[in-house]
C-alpha positions in Angstrom: 68.9 62.2 121.1 71.6 64.5 119.9 73.3 66.7 122.4 72.9 70.5 122.1 76.1 72.3 120.9 76.9 75.7 122.1 78.2 78.3 119.5 81.4 78.5 121.6 82.0 74.7 121.5 81.5 74.8 117.6 83.9 77.8 117.3 86.9 76.0 119.1 87.9 73.8 116.1 87.6 76.8 113.7 89.8 78.8 116.0 92.4 76.0 116.3 92.5 75.4 112.5 93.1 79.2 111.9 95.9 79.2 114.4 97.5 76.3 112.6 97.2 77.8 109.3 98.9 81.0 110.6 101.7 79.0 112.0 102.2 77.0 108.8 102.1 80.4 106.8 104.9 81.8 109.1 107.1 78.8 108.6 106.7 78.2 104.9 106.0 81.6 103.4 108.7 83.7 101.6 110.6 85.6 104.2 112.8 87.7 102.0 111.8 90.8 103.7 112.7 89.4 107.1 116.0 88.3 105.8 116.7 92.0 104.6 115.6 93.4 108.0 117.9 90.9 109.8 120.8 91.6 107.4 120.3 95.4 107.9 120.6 95.0 111.6 123.8 92.8 111.3 125.4 95.3 108.9 128.4 97.5 110.0 130.4 100.2 108.3 133.3 97.6 107.6 130.9 95.0 106.3 127.9 96.3 104.2 126.9 92.8 103.1 127.2 90.2 105.8 127.1 86.6 104.9 124.2 84.5 106.3 125.4 81.2 107.8 122.2 80.1 109.5 118.5 80.5 109.3 115.8 78.9 111.5 112.1 79.5 111.3 109.4 78.4 113.6 105.8 79.5 113.9 106.4 82.4 116.2 109.8 83.6 115.1 112.9 83.4 112.9 116.6 83.6 113.8 119.6 84.3 111.6 123.4 84.1 112.1 125.6 86.3 109.9 129.4 86.2 109.5 130.4 90.1 109.9 133.9 91.5 109.4 135.0 93.1 112.5 132.2 91.7 114.9 132.5 87.8 114.1 129.3 85.8 114.3 126.2 88.0 114.8 122.8 86.5 115.7 119.6 88.2 114.9 116.2 87.2 116.3 113.0 88.3 114.4 109.4 88.1 115.8 105.9 89.2 114.7 104.2 91.9 116.9 101.4 89.6 118.0 102.9 86.0 118.0 101.6 84.7 114.8 100.3 88.1 113.1 101.5 91.6 112.8 104.7 93.4 111.5 108.1 91.7 111.7 110.7 93.3 113.9 114.2 92.2 114.6 116.7 92.5 117.3 120.0 91.3 118.7 119.8 89.0 121.5 120.3 90.6 125.0 119.1 93.9 123.9 122.5 94.8 122.4 122.4 97.9 120.3 123.5 97.3 116.7 126.4 99.1 115.3 125.5 102.1 113.1 124.7 100.9 109.6 126.7 102.3 106.5 123.4 102.8 104.6 120.4 105.1 105.5 117.0 103.3 105.4 
C-alpha cells in the first residue's frame, strides 16, 4: 500500500525549488541598477565616476570595490530587503557614512 502524504510534505520540494530559482535569479540576472546604486554611494565631489575594480555576486547579496580619487579603494555591499526578494539597498561596510555626492538623486 502507498503511504499517505500530507499536503505539507508535498509542499516542501516546491518551496525548495522556488528558493533555488530565486537564488539563481539573484546571481545571474542583470544587475545594472544595483551597480548604479553602489556607484552612487562610492561617488565623491572629487570623483563623480569611480572605477569599479571588483564585483562579487551571491544569492543573498552583491559586493563592489571602486577606486575613488581622494578615498582610495571603497567597498560597497548590497543586499535585498528580505534575503532573496525585495528592493536592493547598498551600504558601506561598518556603517560608515558616505561622503556627500556631487549629484542630487
